[in-house]
C-alpha positions as a LaTeX table, in Angstrom:
\begin{tabular}{lrrr}
\hline
Residue & $x$ (\AA) & $y$ (\AA) & $z$ (\AA) \\
\hline
Unk1 & $-19.91$ & 15.79 & 6.72 \\
Unk2 & $-18.97$ & 13.97 & 3.57 \\
Unk3 & $-19.41$ & 10.22 & 3.45 \\
Unk4 & $-16.32$ & 9.28 & 1.44 \\
Unk5 & $-16.97$ & 5.55 & 1.16 \\
Unk6 & $-17.12$ & 5.59 & $-2.64$ \\
Unk7 & $-14.22$ & 7.98 & $-3.14$ \\
Unk8 & $-12.00$ & 5.89 & $-0.85$ \\
Unk9 & $-13.03$ & 2.75 & $-2.71$ \\
Unk10 & $-12.07$ & 4.39 & $-6.01$ \\
Unk11 & $-8.67$ & 5.39 & $-4.60$ \\
Unk12 & $-8.09$ & 1.85 & $-3.42$ \\
Unk13 & $-8.99$ & 0.42 & $-6.81$ \\
Unk14 & $-6.62$ & 2.82 & $-8.58$ \\
Unk15 & $-3.80$ & 2.01 & $-6.17$ \\
Unk16 & $-4.16$ & $-1.72$ & $-6.87$ \\
Unk17 & $-3.78$ & $-1.28$ & $-10.64$ \\
Unk18 & $-0.26$ & $-1.69$ & $-12.13$ \\
Unk19 & 0.92 & 1.22 & $-14.25$ \\
Unk20 & 0.49 & $-0.71$ & $-17.51$ \\
Unk21 & $-3.01$ & $-1.94$ & $-16.66$ \\
Unk22 & $-6.21$ & 0.05 & $-17.12$ \\
Unk23 & $-8.87$ & 0.20 & $-14.44$ \\
Unk24 & $-12.32$ & $-0.43$ & $-15.89$ \\
Unk25 & $-15.28$ & 1.22 & $-14.18$ \\
Unk26 & $-18.56$ & $-0.66$ & $-14.47$ \\
Unk27 & $-22.13$ & 0.01 & $-13.39$ \\
Unk28 & $-25.02$ & $-2.40$ & $-13.00$ \\
Unk29 & $-28.60$ & $-1.10$ & $-12.70$ \\
Unk30 & $-31.28$ & $-3.45$ & $-11.37$ \\
Unk31 & $-35.03$ & $-3.14$ & $-10.94$ \\
Unk32 & $-37.93$ & $-5.63$ & $-10.65$ \\
Unk33 & $-39.27$ & $-4.34$ & $-13.98$ \\
Unk34 & $-36.04$ & $-5.19$ & $-15.82$ \\
Unk35 & $-36.83$ & $-8.53$ & $-17.46$ \\
Unk36 & $-35.74$ & $-10.09$ & $-20.74$ \\
Unk37 & $-38.00$ & $-11.40$ & $-23.52$ \\
Unk38 & $-38.46$ & $-14.64$ & $-21.58$ \\
Unk39 & $-39.53$ & $-12.84$ & $-18.41$ \\
Unk40 & $-36.26$ & $-13.52$ & $-16.57$ \\
Unk41 & $-34.64$ & $-10.82$ & $-14.39$ \\
Unk42 & $-31.94$ & $-8.87$ & $-16.17$ \\
Unk43 & $-29.86$ & $-5.74$ & $-15.59$ \\
Unk44 & $-28.42$ & $-2.75$ & $-17.41$ \\
Unk45 & $-24.64$ & $-3.22$ & $-17.35$ \\
Unk46 & $-22.21$ & $-0.66$ & $-18.74$ \\
Unk47 & $-18.43$ & $-0.22$ & $-18.73$ \\
Unk48 & $-16.59$ & 3.05 & $-19.21$ \\
Unk49 & $-14.54$ & 2.09 & $-22.26$ \\
Unk50 & $-14.79$ & 2.03 & $-26.05$ \\
Unk51 & $-15.30$ & $-1.76$ & $-26.29$ \\
Unk52 & $-17.58$ & $-4.23$ & $-24.52$ \\
Unk53 & $-16.12$ & $-6.52$ & $-21.85$ \\
Unk54 & $-17.09$ & $-9.92$ & $-20.43$ \\
Unk55 & $-16.51$ & $-9.75$ & $-16.66$ \\
Unk56 & $-17.20$ & $-12.25$ & $-13.90$ \\
Unk57 & $-19.35$ & $-11.09$ & $-11.01$ \\
Unk58 & $-18.62$ & $-11.80$ & $-7.35$ \\
Unk59 & $-20.21$ & $-14.92$ & $-5.83$ \\
Unk60 & $-22.52$ & $-12.77$ & $-3.67$ \\
Unk61 & $-23.90$ & $-10.68$ & $-6.55$ \\
Unk62 & $-27.69$ & $-10.21$ & $-6.31$ \\
Unk63 & $-28.11$ & $-11.18$ & $-9.98$ \\
Unk64 & $-26.08$ & $-13.79$ & $-11.88$ \\
Unk65 & $-23.69$ & $-14.47$ & $-8.97$ \\
Unk66 & $-20.32$ & $-15.87$ & $-10.03$ \\
Unk67 & $-21.25$ & $-15.69$ & $-13.69$ \\
Unk68 & $-19.46$ & $-14.03$ & $-16.61$ \\
Unk69 & $-21.69$ & $-11.28$ & $-18.01$ \\
Unk70 & $-21.31$ & $-8.64$ & $-20.71$ \\
Unk71 & $-20.86$ & $-4.96$ & $-19.90$ \\
Unk72 & $-21.67$ & $-2.63$ & $-22.80$ \\
Unk73 & $-19.19$ & 0.13 & $-23.65$ \\
Unk74 & $-20.69$ & 3.50 & $-22.76$ \\
Unk75 & $-19.47$ & 6.86 & $-21.48$ \\
Unk76 & $-20.58$ & 7.70 & $-17.94$ \\
Unk77 & $-19.53$ & 9.87 & $-15.01$ \\
Unk78 & $-20.04$ & 9.62 & $-11.28$ \\
Unk79 & $-19.77$ & 12.91 & $-9.42$ \\
Unk80 & $-19.45$ & 13.11 & $-5.65$ \\
Unk81 & $-20.23$ & 16.34 & $-3.80$ \\
Unk82 & $-17.14$ & 18.02 & $-2.25$ \\
Unk83 & $-19.05$ & 18.91 & 0.91 \\
Unk84 & $-22.33$ & 17.37 & 1.99 \\
Unk85 & $-24.53$ & 18.60 & 4.80 \\
Unk86 & $-27.43$ & 16.17 & 4.49 \\
Unk87 & $-27.39$ & 12.82 & 6.32 \\
Unk88 & $-26.91$ & 10.66 & 3.24 \\
Unk89 & $-24.71$ & 12.23 & 0.55 \\
Unk90 & $-26.07$ & 12.32 & $-2.97$ \\
Unk91 & $-24.05$ & 11.23 & $-5.99$ \\
Unk92 & $-24.86$ & 12.31 & $-9.52$ \\
Unk93 & $-24.60$ & 9.94 & $-12.46$ \\
Unk94 & $-24.72$ & 10.68 & $-16.18$ \\
Unk95 & $-24.59$ & 8.12 & $-19.00$ \\
Unk96 & $-24.19$ & 9.38 & $-22.57$ \\
Unk97 & $-25.46$ & 7.95 & $-25.87$ \\
Unk98 & $-27.89$ & 5.53 & $-24.27$ \\
Unk99 & $-29.61$ & 2.92 & $-26.39$ \\
Unk100 & $-33.34$ & 2.69 & $-27.01$ \\
Unk101 & $-33.32$ & $-0.64$ & $-25.13$ \\
Unk102 & $-32.02$ & 1.06 & $-21.98$ \\
Unk103 & $-34.65$ & 3.79 & $-22.32$ \\
Unk104 & $-37.29$ & 1.06 & $-22.61$ \\
Unk105 & $-36.17$ & $-0.51$ & $-19.31$ \\
Unk106 & $-36.13$ & 2.86 & $-17.55$ \\
Unk107 & $-39.63$ & 3.65 & $-18.80$ \\
Unk108 & $-40.82$ & 0.44 & $-17.16$ \\
Unk109 & $-39.12$ & 1.35 & $-13.89$ \\
Unk110 & $-40.59$ & 4.85 & $-13.54$ \\
Unk111 & $-44.10$ & 3.40 & $-13.72$ \\
Unk112 & $-43.54$ & 1.69 & $-10.34$ \\
Unk113 & $-42.65$ & 2.82 & $-6.83$ \\
Unk114 & $-39.64$ & 0.50 & $-6.58$ \\
Unk115 & $-36.18$ & 2.07 & $-6.55$ \\
Unk116 & $-33.49$ & 1.31 & $-9.10$ \\
Unk117 & $-30.43$ & $-0.23$ & $-7.47$ \\
Unk118 & $-26.98$ & 0.58 & $-8.83$ \\
Unk119 & $-23.75$ & $-1.33$ & $-8.16$ \\
Unk120 & $-20.29$ & $-0.01$ & $-8.96$ \\
Unk121 & $-17.53$ & $-2.56$ & $-9.65$ \\
Unk122 & $-13.97$ & $-1.81$ & $-10.80$ \\
Unk123 & $-12.07$ & $-4.40$ & $-12.87$ \\
Unk124 & $-8.53$ & $-4.56$ & $-14.20$ \\
Unk125 & $-7.98$ & $-5.11$ & $-17.91$ \\
Unk126 & $-5.59$ & $-7.97$ & $-17.15$ \\
Unk127 & $-8.03$ & $-9.70$ & $-14.79$ \\
Unk128 & $-11.75$ & $-9.67$ & $-15.58$ \\
Unk129 & $-12.35$ & $-12.76$ & $-13.44$ \\
Unk130 & $-13.31$ & $-10.80$ & $-10.33$ \\
Unk131 & $-14.05$ & $-7.20$ & $-9.37$ \\
Unk132 & $-11.31$ & $-5.34$ & $-7.50$ \\
Unk133 & $-13.79$ & $-4.49$ & $-4.74$ \\
Unk134 & $-15.68$ & $-7.20$ & $-2.87$ \\
Unk135 & $-18.28$ & $-6.43$ & $-1.77$ \\
Unk136 & $-18.83$ & $-3.75$ & $-4.39$ \\
Unk137 & $-20.50$ & $-0.43$ & $-3.67$ \\
Unk138 & $-24.30$ & $-0.46$ & $-3.92$ \\
Unk139 & $-26.44$ & 2.67 & $-4.15$ \\
Unk140 & $-30.12$ & 3.48 & $-4.63$ \\
Unk141 & $-31.19$ & 5.79 & $-7.46$ \\
Unk142 & $-33.78$ & 8.21 & $-6.13$ \\
Unk143 & $-34.28$ & 10.39 & $-9.22$ \\
Unk144 & $-33.73$ & 9.69 & $-12.91$ \\
Unk145 & $-34.37$ & 11.52 & $-16.16$ \\
Unk146 & $-33.59$ & 10.29 & $-19.65$ \\
Unk147 & $-33.80$ & 11.30 & $-23.29$ \\
Unk148 & $-32.39$ & 9.83 & $-26.50$ \\
Unk149 & $-28.95$ & 11.22 & $-25.72$ \\
Unk150 & $-28.35$ & 10.95 & $-21.98$ \\
Unk151 & $-29.44$ & 9.53 & $-18.62$ \\
Unk152 & $-29.07$ & 11.75 & $-15.57$ \\
Unk153 & $-29.65$ & 10.32 & $-12.12$ \\
Unk154 & $-29.18$ & 10.98 & $-8.42$ \\
Unk155 & $-28.07$ & 8.10 & $-6.23$ \\
Unk156 & $-27.61$ & 7.78 & $-2.49$ \\
Unk157 & $-25.18$ & 5.78 & $-0.45$ \\
Unk158 & $-27.29$ & 3.61 & 1.85 \\
Unk159 & $-26.15$ & 1.71 & 4.92 \\
Unk160 & $-28.77$ & $-0.85$ & 3.95 \\
Unk161 & $-27.25$ & $-1.13$ & 0.49 \\
Unk162 & $-24.35$ & $-3.48$ & 1.13 \\
Unk163 & $-26.37$ & $-6.16$ & 2.91 \\
Unk164 & $-27.71$ & $-7.72$ & $-0.25$ \\
Unk165 & $-30.10$ & $-10.27$ & 1.25 \\
Unk166 & $-31.77$ & $-7.73$ & 3.55 \\
Unk167 & $-31.58$ & $-4.94$ & 1.01 \\
Unk168 & $-33.30$ & $-6.73$ & $-1.83$ \\
Unk169 & $-36.20$ & $-8.08$ & 0.23 \\
Unk170 & $-36.88$ & $-5.60$ & 3.02 \\
Unk171 & $-39.94$ & $-3.36$ & 2.89 \\
Unk172 & $-37.78$ & $-0.33$ & 3.79 \\
Unk173 & $-36.40$ & $-0.11$ & 0.26 \\
Unk174 & $-39.67$ & 1.14 & $-1.23$ \\
Unk175 & $-39.71$ & 4.16 & 1.08 \\
Unk176 & $-36.13$ & 5.34 & 0.54 \\
Unk177 & $-35.97$ & 8.81 & $-1.02$ \\
Unk178 & $-39.61$ & 9.82 & $-0.45$ \\
Unk179 & $-39.50$ & 13.51 & 0.52 \\
Unk180 & $-39.97$ & 15.24 & 3.87 \\
Unk181 & $-42.78$ & 17.82 & 3.80 \\
Unk182 & $-44.11$ & 19.39 & 6.99 \\
Unk183 & $-47.51$ & 18.01 & 7.97 \\
Unk184 & $-47.60$ & 15.27 & 5.34 \\
Unk185 & $-48.77$ & 11.80 & 6.38 \\
Unk186 & $-48.01$ & 9.82 & 3.20 \\
Unk187 & $-48.05$ & 7.89 & 1.06 \\
Unk188 & $-45.78$ & 9.94 & $-1.22$ \\
Unk189 & $-44.33$ & 12.41 & 1.31 \\
Unk190 & $-44.08$ & 12.63 & 5.09 \\
Unk191 & $-42.90$ & 14.54 & 8.09 \\
Unk192 & $-41.03$ & 12.50 & 10.69 \\
Unk193 & $-43.99$ & 11.41 & 12.84 \\
Unk194 & $-46.24$ & 11.06 & 9.83 \\
Unk195 & $-43.74$ & 8.56 & 8.44 \\
Unk196 & $-43.51$ & 6.66 & 11.72 \\
Unk197 & $-47.33$ & 6.39 & 11.91 \\
Unk198 & $-47.62$ & 5.30 & 8.26 \\
Unk199 & $-45.03$ & 2.54 & 8.52 \\
Unk200 & $-46.33$ & 1.30 & 11.87 \\
Unk201 & $-49.80$ & 0.96 & 10.32 \\
Unk202 & $-48.92$ & $-0.44$ & 6.90 \\
Unk203 & $-45.95$ & $-2.65$ & 7.82 \\
Unk204 & $-46.63$ & $-3.60$ & 11.46 \\
Unk205 & $-50.41$ & $-3.25$ & 11.78 \\
Unk206 & $-50.34$ & $-0.66$ & 14.61 \\
Unk207 & $-52.62$ & 2.38 & 14.33 \\
Unk208 & $-51.16$ & 5.06 & 16.61 \\
Unk209 & $-52.38$ & 8.65 & 17.14 \\
Unk210 & $-51.00$ & 11.67 & 15.30 \\
Unk211 & $-48.74$ & 14.24 & 16.97 \\
Unk212 & $-50.03$ & 17.66 & 15.98 \\
Unk213 & $-47.13$ & 20.09 & 16.06 \\
Unk214 & $-45.50$ & 22.84 & 14.06 \\
Unk215 & $-42.21$ & 21.22 & 13.01 \\
Unk216 & $-40.63$ & 24.64 & 12.62 \\
Unk217 & $-41.32$ & 25.48 & 16.28 \\
Unk218 & $-38.76$ & 23.77 & 18.47 \\
Unk219 & $-40.81$ & 24.34 & 21.62 \\
Unk220 & $-43.78$ & 22.51 & 20.07 \\
Unk221 & $-41.56$ & 19.61 & 19.05 \\
Unk222 & $-39.99$ & 19.24 & 22.48 \\
Unk223 & $-43.39$ & 19.45 & 24.22 \\
Unk224 & $-44.94$ & 16.86 & 21.91 \\
Unk225 & $-42.19$ & 14.31 & 22.39 \\
Unk226 & $-42.38$ & 14.64 & 26.16 \\
Unk227 & $-46.09$ & 14.90 & 27.02 \\
Unk228 & $-48.22$ & 14.32 & 23.90 \\
Unk229 & $-51.09$ & 11.87 & 24.36 \\
Unk230 & $-49.82$ & 9.89 & 21.35 \\
Unk231 & $-47.16$ & 8.38 & 23.55 \\
Unk232 & $-49.78$ & 6.82 & 25.82 \\
Unk233 & $-49.96$ & 4.16 & 23.11 \\
Unk234 & $-46.35$ & 3.15 & 23.90 \\
Unk235 & $-44.22$ & 1.85 & 26.72 \\
Unk236 & $-40.61$ & 2.94 & 27.07 \\
Unk237 & $-38.05$ & 0.14 & 26.66 \\
Unk238 & $-34.31$ & 0.12 & 27.42 \\
Unk239 & $-33.16$ & $-1.23$ & 24.07 \\
Unk240 & $-34.95$ & $-1.23$ & 20.70 \\
Unk241 & $-36.10$ & $-4.18$ & 18.68 \\
Unk242 & $-37.57$ & $-4.37$ & 15.18 \\
Unk243 & $-40.46$ & $-1.89$ & 14.77 \\
Unk244 & $-39.84$ & 0.15 & 17.92 \\
Unk245 & $-40.04$ & 3.94 & 17.81 \\
Unk246 & $-36.73$ & 5.68 & 18.44 \\
Unk247 & $-36.58$ & 9.30 & 19.56 \\
Unk248 & $-33.42$ & 11.16 & 18.56 \\
Unk249 & $-31.74$ & 14.35 & 19.72 \\
Unk250 & $-29.03$ & 16.67 & 18.50 \\
Unk251 & $-28.47$ & 18.33 & 21.86 \\
Unk252 & $-30.27$ & 17.76 & 25.19 \\
Unk253 & $-33.83$ & 16.95 & 24.17 \\
Unk254 & $-35.40$ & 14.70 & 21.48 \\
Unk255 & $-36.71$ & 16.50 & 18.39 \\
Unk256 & $-36.98$ & 13.69 & 15.83 \\
Unk257 & $-38.42$ & 10.18 & 15.53 \\
Unk258 & $-37.83$ & 7.09 & 13.44 \\
Unk259 & $-38.30$ & 3.32 & 13.49 \\
Unk260 & $-35.68$ & 0.80 & 14.55 \\
Unk261 & $-35.14$ & $-2.03$ & 12.05 \\
Unk262 & $-33.10$ & $-5.19$ & 12.59 \\
Unk263 & $-31.16$ & $-4.97$ & 9.33 \\
Unk264 & $-27.54$ & $-4.07$ & 8.62 \\
Unk265 & $-26.75$ & $-4.75$ & 12.27 \\
Unk266 & $-29.61$ & $-2.52$ & 13.37 \\
Unk267 & $-30.49$ & 1.04 & 12.45 \\
Unk268 & $-33.17$ & 3.67 & 12.07 \\
Unk269 & $-35.52$ & 4.25 & 9.15 \\
Unk270 & $-36.61$ & 7.88 & 9.35 \\
Unk271 & $-37.82$ & 10.82 & 7.31 \\
Unk272 & $-35.61$ & 13.85 & 7.79 \\
Unk273 & $-35.83$ & 17.40 & 6.50 \\
Unk274 & $-33.83$ & 18.00 & 3.24 \\
Unk275 & $-33.09$ & 14.29 & 2.72 \\
Unk276 & $-36.45$ & 12.53 & 2.92 \\
Unk277 & $-36.60$ & 8.88 & 3.97 \\
Unk278 & $-33.23$ & 7.31 & 4.75 \\
Unk279 & $-31.93$ & 4.29 & 6.64 \\
Unk280 & $-28.88$ & 4.77 & 8.85 \\
Unk281 & $-27.06$ & 2.62 & 11.36 \\
Unk282 & $-26.09$ & 4.16 & 14.69 \\
Unk283 & $-22.60$ & 5.10 & 13.56 \\
Unk284 & $-23.96$ & 6.92 & 10.54 \\
Unk285 & $-26.55$ & 8.71 & 12.69 \\
Unk286 & $-23.89$ & 9.86 & 15.12 \\
Unk287 & $-21.71$ & 11.10 & 12.28 \\
Unk288 & $-24.62$ & 13.27 & 11.16 \\
Unk289 & $-25.19$ & 14.63 & 14.66 \\
Unk290 & $-28.16$ & 12.44 & 15.67 \\
Unk291 & $-28.08$ & 10.48 & 18.92 \\
Unk292 & $-30.55$ & 7.90 & 20.21 \\
Unk293 & $-32.48$ & 9.34 & 23.15 \\
Unk294 & $-35.18$ & 6.81 & 24.09 \\
Unk295 & $-37.07$ & 3.86 & 22.66 \\
Unk296 & $-40.77$ & 3.05 & 22.72 \\
Unk297 & $-42.78$ & $-0.08$ & 21.92 \\
Unk298 & $-46.46$ & $-0.20$ & 21.03 \\
Unk299 & $-48.49$ & $-1.54$ & 23.96 \\
Unk300 & $-50.05$ & $-4.92$ & 23.49 \\
Unk301 & $-53.83$ & $-4.58$ & 23.11 \\
\hline
\end{tabular}
């Protein structure tokens, strides 16, 4: 099912613009490696127009809040998929005629494991004092390629993305977009239980046993989640709290696992086939056909 958050936001922005006023589309790309010559955090900011514009950011902006900043004129396109079957729809971005300075920043970013964050803000030509969408739409770029002529990127709408304080500081961000591969235990790719084990160990300090199953055999999956010895390390709890294991089902029995995190009102960080690592709140999970089945907490030693 298509997540139309961005497309609806675009429609709303267009509807708010008088007929004699132009809607300006802007993008801001942020990454820990983007720093100026003085070592201060900076961002790539572009506007889809033929001239630069000085626009004021919202007071809750993660960088330069409430300040007037320059957006550089540059051609770009955002393309949303018409139909999306994966849990978190992907959006494609292309920016033409990029400068060597932008390429330099991107080269720095790809040398790290941190994701590039992207914020879309629409402005009106007769009012650059505030974006026409507050809060703006924030996405995470999971893939990017660039040459001297063009940047191409894939971005994902993330439930975590519009809670700026949590989003910018939470450990979950570094895992978003890492791929699902059957039998993989990390650190660059995972299956669902391999991801749960890796995060429990590296973020919560709990070393729990593996679940040895064939993920393509539904009978194995169901058996493992019901009787596998790995679950002797846990106690079942009625409601999840931060770091608890959540089993999920699409019909009667659980076939998938993730970790509950107390961010964005609560949700599940999980590694799912076709999408890789994503974070979704309960509403988003239900929209994608996943339902919480049971919750488990690591036993105190």
